[in-house]
C-alpha positions as CSV (number, residue, x, y, z in Angstrom):
1,X,34.8,24.1,190.0
2,X,36.0,24.6,186.2
3,X,36.1,28.0,184.0
4,X,35.6,28.0,180.4
5,X,38.3,30.1,178.6
6,X,35.1,31.6,177.2
7,X,33.5,32.5,180.1
8,X,37.3,33.9,181.8
9,X,37.7,35.9,179.0
10,X,34.0,37.7,179.0
11,X,34.6,38.1,182.9
12,X,37.8,40.1,182.5
13,X,35.7,42.0,180.1
14,X,33.7,42.8,182.5
15,X,36.2,43.9,184.9
16,X,38.3,45.8,182.4
17,X,35.1,48.6,182.1
18,X,35.6,48.8,186.1
19,X,39.1,48.3,186.8
20,X,41.1,51.2,184.7
21,X,43.9,52.1,185.4
22,X,44.1,48.3,187.3
23,X,44.5,45.1,185.2
24,X,41.7,42.8,185.6
25,X,44.6,40.1,187.0
26,X,44.7,42.4,190.0
27,X,41.4,41.2,190.9
28,X,40.5,37.8,189.1
29,X,43.6,36.2,190.8
30,X,42.2,37.1,194.0
31,X,39.4,35.5,193.1
32,X,41.2,32.0,191.9
33,X,44.9,32.5,191.9
34,X,45.1,30.1,188.8
35,X,43.5,32.8,186.5
36,X,46.6,34.8,185.6
37,X,46.5,35.8,182.3
38,X,49.9,37.7,183.3
39,X,52.1,34.4,183.9
40,X,50.9,30.4,183.6
41,X,50.3,29.3,186.8
42,X,49.2,25.7,188.7
43,X,48.1,24.3,191.7
44,X,49.9,21.2,193.6
45,X,46.5,18.8,193.9
46,X,48.3,15.8,195.2
47,X,51.5,14.9,196.8
48,X,53.3,11.4,197.2
49,X,56.4,10.9,199.3
50,X,59.1,8.4,199.1
51,X,61.8,7.6,201.8
52,X,64.5,8.3,199.2
53,X,63.8,11.8,198.9
54,X,61.8,11.1,196.1
55,X,58.4,12.8,195.3
56,X,55.8,12.6,193.5
57,X,53.4,15.4,192.4
58,X,50.5,16.1,190.5
59,X,49.6,19.3,189.6
60,X,46.1,21.2,188.1
61,X,47.6,23.6,185.3
62,X,45.9,27.3,185.5
63,X,44.4,29.4,182.6
64,X,46.1,29.7,179.9
65,X,48.0,27.1,180.5
66,X,48.7,24.5,177.2
67,X,47.7,20.8,178.6
68,X,48.6,19.0,175.1
69,X,51.9,17.5,175.3
70,X,54.3,15.0,174.0
71,X,55.0,11.8,175.9
72,X,58.8,12.4,177.0
73,X,58.9,16.2,177.2
74,X,58.8,18.4,180.1
75,X,57.7,21.4,182.2
76,X,58.8,24.4,183.9
77,X,58.3,24.9,187.6
78,X,58.7,28.2,189.6
79,X,58.7,28.8,193.3
80,X,59.8,31.0,195.5
81,X,62.5,29.9,197.4
82,X,64.6,32.4,200.3
83,X,62.3,35.0,199.1
84,X,63.3,34.8,194.9
85,X,61.8,32.7,192.4
86,X,64.0,29.6,191.3
87,X,63.0,27.6,188.5
88,X,63.8,24.2,187.2
89,X,62.6,21.8,184.8
90,X,61.3,18.4,185.2
91,X,59.5,15.5,182.6
92,X,56.6,14.7,182.3
93,X,55.6,11.1,184.0
94,X,52.1,11.1,183.3
95,X,50.5,9.8,179.6
96,X,49.3,12.9,177.7
97,X,45.6,12.9,178.9
98,X,43.3,16.6,177.3
99,X,40.5,14.8,179.5
100,X,41.8,15.6,182.9
101,X,44.4,18.1,181.7
102,X,46.7,17.1,184.7
103,X,50.7,17.1,184.9
104,X,52.8,14.6,187.1
105,X,56.1,14.8,187.8
106,X,58.6,12.7,190.0
107,X,61.4,14.8,191.9
108,X,64.5,13.7,193.5
109,X,66.6,15.9,195.8
110,X,69.8,16.2,194.6
111,X,73.1,18.0,196.4
112,X,72.6,21.4,196.0
113,X,69.2,21.6,194.2
114,X,67.4,24.4,195.8
115,X,64.2,23.8,194.3
116,X,64.1,20.0,194.1
117,X,65.1,20.2,198.1
118,X,62.4,22.7,199.0
119,X,59.9,20.8,197.0
120,X,60.7,17.4,198.8
121,X,60.5,19.1,202.0
122,X,57.7,21.4,201.8
123,X,55.3,20.6,199.0
124,X,51.9,20.2,200.1
125,X,48.3,20.0,198.3
126,X,47.2,23.4,197.7
127,X,50.3,25.0,196.8
128,X,50.1,27.6,194.1
129,X,53.4,27.3,191.5
130,X,54.1,29.1,188.2
131,X,54.8,27.4,184.9
132,X,56.6,27.2,181.9
133,X,54.6,25.1,179.2
134,X,55.5,21.7,178.3
135,X,58.0,21.9,175.7
136,X,61.1,19.3,174.3
137,X,62.4,17.4,171.5
138,X,62.8,14.4,173.5
139,X,59.4,12.5,172.8
140,X,58.1,9.5,170.3
141,X,57.6,9.9,166.9
142,X,54.7,9.1,165.2
143,X,54.3,6.6,163.8
144,X,56.1,4.9,166.5
145,X,59.3,2.7,165.3
146,X,58.5,-1.0,164.8
147,X,61.0,-1.6,167.3
148,X,62.6,0.2,170.1
149,X,65.0,0.4,172.9
150,X,65.1,2.3,175.9
151,X,68.2,2.8,177.5
152,X,68.3,5.0,181.0
153,X,69.9,5.3,184.2
154,X,69.0,7.1,187.2
155,X,66.1,9.7,187.2
156,X,66.6,9.3,183.6
157,X,63.7,6.8,183.6
158,X,61.4,9.8,184.0
159,X,61.0,10.6,180.3
160,X,60.8,7.1,179.4
161,X,58.0,6.2,181.8
162,X,55.9,8.7,180.3
163,X,56.3,7.0,176.7
164,X,56.1,3.5,178.1
165,X,52.4,4.5,179.8
166,X,51.7,6.4,176.5
167,X,52.4,3.2,174.4
168,X,49.7,1.0,176.7
169,X,47.3,3.6,176.9
170,X,47.1,3.9,172.8
171,X,47.5,0.4,172.9
172,X,50.6,0.9,170.3
173,X,52.6,-1.3,172.3
174,X,55.3,-2.9,169.7
175,X,59.0,-4.7,170.2
176,X,60.3,-3.1,173.2
177,X,63.2,-3.4,175.1
178,X,63.9,-1.1,178.2
179,X,67.5,-1.0,180.0
180,X,67.8,0.7,183.1
181,X,70.6,1.1,185.1
182,X,70.6,2.5,189.4
183,X,73.7,2.9,191.3
184,X,71.8,0.6,194.2
185,X,68.9,-0.8,194.3
186,X,67.3,1.1,196.9
187,X,67.4,4.1,194.0
188,X,64.8,2.4,191.4
189,X,61.4,4.2,191.0
190,X,58.7,3.3,188.7
191,X,59.4,-0.4,189.3
192,X,55.6,-1.0,188.8
193,X,55.9,0.2,185.0
194,X,59.4,-1.3,184.0
195,X,58.1,-4.6,185.3
196,X,55.3,-4.7,182.7
197,X,57.6,-4.4,179.7
198,X,60.2,-7.0,181.8
199,X,63.1,-4.3,182.0
200,X,66.5,-5.2,182.5
201,X,68.0,-3.4,185.8
202,X,71.4,-3.1,186.4
203,X,72.7,-2.3,189.2
204,X,75.9,-0.7,188.7
205,X,77.1,-0.8,192.6
206,X,77.0,-4.5,192.3
207,X,77.3,-5.1,188.2
208,X,78.8,-2.9,186.8
209,X,77.9,0.0,184.5
210,X,75.9,-0.1,180.9
211,X,78.2,-0.1,178.1
212,X,77.5,-0.5,174.7
213,X,79.0,-4.0,175.0
214,X,76.3,-5.3,178.0
215,X,73.5,-3.8,175.3
216,X,74.8,-6.0,172.6
217,X,74.9,-8.9,174.5
218,X,71.2,-8.3,176.3
219,X,69.7,-7.0,173.2
220,X,71.5,-8.8,170.4
221,X,69.3,-7.3,167.4
222,X,70.2,-4.0,168.4
223,X,71.3,-2.6,165.1
224,X,67.2,-2.8,164.1
225,X,65.8,-0.8,166.8
226,X,65.6,3.1,167.4
227,X,67.4,4.1,170.5
228,X,66.1,6.3,173.2
229,X,68.1,7.5,176.0
230,X,68.7,9.6,179.0
231,X,71.7,9.6,181.6
232,X,74.5,10.7,182.8
233,X,76.7,12.4,179.8
234,X,79.1,10.2,180.1
235,X,76.8,7.5,179.1
236,X,74.9,9.9,176.4
237,X,78.3,10.4,174.6
238,X,79.1,7.0,174.4
239,X,75.9,5.1,173.1
240,X,76.2,8.0,170.4
241,X,79.3,7.4,169.4
242,X,78.5,4.2,169.3
243,X,75.0,4.4,167.4
244,X,76.7,6.2,165.0
245,X,79.7,3.5,164.2
246,X,76.6,1.0,164.1
247,X,74.3,3.3,162.0
248,X,72.0,3.1,164.7
249,X,68.9,5.9,165.0
250,X,69.6,7.3,168.7
251,X,67.6,10.1,170.2
252,X,69.2,11.5,173.5
253,X,68.1,13.9,176.3
254,X,70.1,15.2,178.8
255,X,69.9,16.4,182.2
256,X,72.7,17.7,183.0
257,X,75.4,20.6,181.3
258,X,78.8,19.6,180.8
259,X,81.1,22.6,182.3
260,X,84.3,21.5,181.0
261,X,85.8,24.5,178.4
262,X,88.6,27.2,177.6
263,X,86.5,29.9,178.9
264,X,88.1,31.8,181.4
265,X,85.2,34.0,182.5
266,X,85.0,37.4,182.9
267,X,82.9,40.4,184.0
268,X,79.2,40.0,183.0
269,X,77.0,43.8,182.4
270,X,73.2,43.5,182.0
271,X,72.8,46.7,180.2
272,X,69.3,47.0,181.0
273,X,69.6,46.6,184.9
274,X,73.1,48.6,184.7
275,X,74.3,45.5,187.4
276,X,77.9,43.7,186.6
277,X,78.8,40.5,188.1
278,X,82.4,38.1,188.0
279,X,81.5,34.8,186.7
280,X,83.8,32.1,185.9
281,X,84.3,29.8,183.1
282,X,81.5,27.0,184.1
283,X,78.8,29.3,185.2
284,X,76.2,30.1,182.9
285,X,75.3,33.8,182.2
286,X,71.6,32.5,183.7
287,X,73.2,31.6,186.7
288,X,75.5,34.5,187.3
289,X,72.1,37.0,186.4
290,X,70.4,35.0,189.1
291,X,73.0,35.2,191.7
292,X,73.2,39.2,191.4
293,X,69.4,39.2,191.3
294,X,69.2,39.7,187.4
295,X,65.6,37.4,186.8
296,X,65.5,36.7,183.2
297,X,63.4,34.0,181.2
298,X,64.5,30.2,180.9
299,X,63.0,27.1,179.9
300,X,64.7,23.7,180.1
301,X,68.4,24.9,181.3
302,X,69.7,22.9,178.9
303,X,70.2,25.2,175.5
304,X,67.1,23.2,173.9
305,X,63.9,25.3,173.8
306,X,65.4,28.9,173.0
307,X,63.2,30.7,176.1
308,X,66.4,32.1,177.6
309,X,67.7,33.9,174.2
310,X,69.2,36.9,174.4
311,X,71.8,39.6,172.7
312,X,75.4,39.6,173.1
313,X,76.2,43.1,173.2
314,X,79.6,43.3,173.7
315,X,82.8,40.6,174.1
316,X,82.1,36.7,173.2
317,X,80.7,34.2,174.4
318,X,81.3,30.3,174.5
319,X,78.5,28.1,174.0
320,X,79.0,24.9,176.5
321,X,76.2,22.5,174.4
322,X,78.1,23.3,171.0
323,X,81.4,24.5,171.5
324,X,80.5,27.5,170.0
325,X,81.7,30.9,170.5
326,X,79.5,33.6,169.9
327,X,80.4,37.4,168.6
328,X,78.8,40.8,169.5
329,X,75.5,41.0,167.8
330,X,75.0,37.1,168.1
331,X,71.6,35.9,169.5
332,X,73.0,33.6,172.6
333,X,71.6,31.1,175.0
334,X,72.2,32.1,178.6
335,X,71.5,29.2,180.1
336,X,74.4,27.3,178.2
337,X,76.2,30.8,177.5
338,X,79.6,31.4,180.0
339,X,81.8,34.5,179.8
340,X,84.7,34.0,177.5
341,X,86.1,37.5,178.9
342,X,84.6,40.6,179.4
343,X,81.0,40.7,178.1
344,X,77.6,42.6,178.1
345,X,74.1,41.3,177.6
346,X,70.9,43.1,176.5
347,X,69.3,41.9,179.9
């Protein structure tokens, strides 16, 4: 059953006359859980499992969820785990298609990954999830560059797969080179898509890691290409330096946060709730809050989308992404900020 936004709005207006002081959401979600206006929701429609603890999910967005996105962007998924909502962001792996309006993500269970392990173990068609709208700056430009080089490692291939599928769907395939590395051959996912682009697959346990020297050998005209790279921080740091030295345009997407800093941690006070918790210099304010039962909004968990921004009332916060230190009165990103001494947050 498909509900038009106009029809649902009229339905809400009728309900509002009879439900005061209750909200229409209190009733519409009983009729259809995807009708909530208070929060963005979706429903898992299809589940495909693979033997290496990887799962592919197709999700139908509910009412009010933006379905337009750019290839390479991600969505946030929220699900109740052990009685508490847990959120993570996952790259969309399907090409944008407003006709069906579906989201597809591919998740691999990671060590200590609460949500990834939960989804791999329990996801079934029909389960409702909370969603955060598509976001992210790692996507294809318009117009598409004439010559592209995609460099990925491990699960870093997921946003690039969406880009490759989009280029095929829109018949925008130009001069494309793809270099993808995996630790072991069994770790390879999206082999069918990569084969269509004659990708070079580097098995690092046998052939060593992909370095700039390897790229220069594999792609002699690398200086003429726009590079898209996604993978471990060490690889991306090396590629950004290489690109700068060779005047190459590069776009990168980081899935992990570099935790090393001089911040010593401290006591974090969440002013609105009157809750205090101690955190070290590698635990972000967002993570410390979650552990203490303080749920704050967030999107990417990488300091990109600004969803998690809060005011720093007192103390100093170190930004793991930029290396900057924020002073009282600053707007800080809780997902990449750590305490540099005792701090108070407006949350």
